[in-house]
N, C-alpha and C positions, 0 to 999 in steps of 0.2 A: 281814167280821167277823161280821155277823149270821148268816150260814150256819154259821160256826164254832161259835157258841154256840146255834144253833137258836132265835134270837130275832129280833124285828123291828129295823129300824134305829132306830126310836123308843126301843125298850127299851135298845139299846146306848147311845144318847145319855143317856137317863135314868139308866142305871147308872153311866156316866162321871161325870155330875153328882153322884150319890150318893156315889161313892167319893172325889170331890174336896170333899165337904162343902158342895156347892151346893144350897140349898133351891130346888126346882123344883116348880111347881104346874101340871101339864099340864092342858090344857083339851080336852074332847071332849064332843060331844052323842051320840055313838054308844056304846051299851052295850058292845059288844065291844072297843072301843078303851079305854074306861075300865077294863075288866077287864084288858086287856093291859098298860096302863100301870102297873098295880099289881103285876104279876108280875116284880119286880126282885130278889127276895131269894133266889132259888134258883140264882144264879150270881154269879160275880165276875170282872171283867176282870183279866187278868194284868198285871203291871207293864209288860211289853213292849207289850201292846195299849193300855194307858193312855198310854204314851209316844208310840205311833204316832198316837193321836188328838190328843195335846197338840201334836205336830209339824205338825198341819194348820193351826194358828192362823197367820193372816197379818196380824193386827192391823188388819183392815178393819171399819169400822162399817157396818151395814146399816140402821140407823135413826138417829133423832136422838140427839145426845149429851145424856144427861140432866143433865150438869154445866153445859151451855151451851144450855139450851132456854128460849125465851121463852114463859113461861106467860102 
C-alpha cells in the first residue's frame, strides 16, 4: 500500500488514523521523520484501502490494558 501511494508505511498508518478521526502524536528525534510524519495532507486512502487496514485488526493487545492497570 505504501508503494501504491508513494508514501512510507508510517505515513499510511498516520493517514488511516487521520481519516478515522484518531488523534495521533507521532514521536521522532530525526528531522527527516518529523517532516515525513507531517506530509499526510496530499493524499487520501480509498474506502477499499481503509477497509483492508480495518480488517487487519485481530483484537490483540500488545501493551498493558489502561482500563485495568495498577498505577
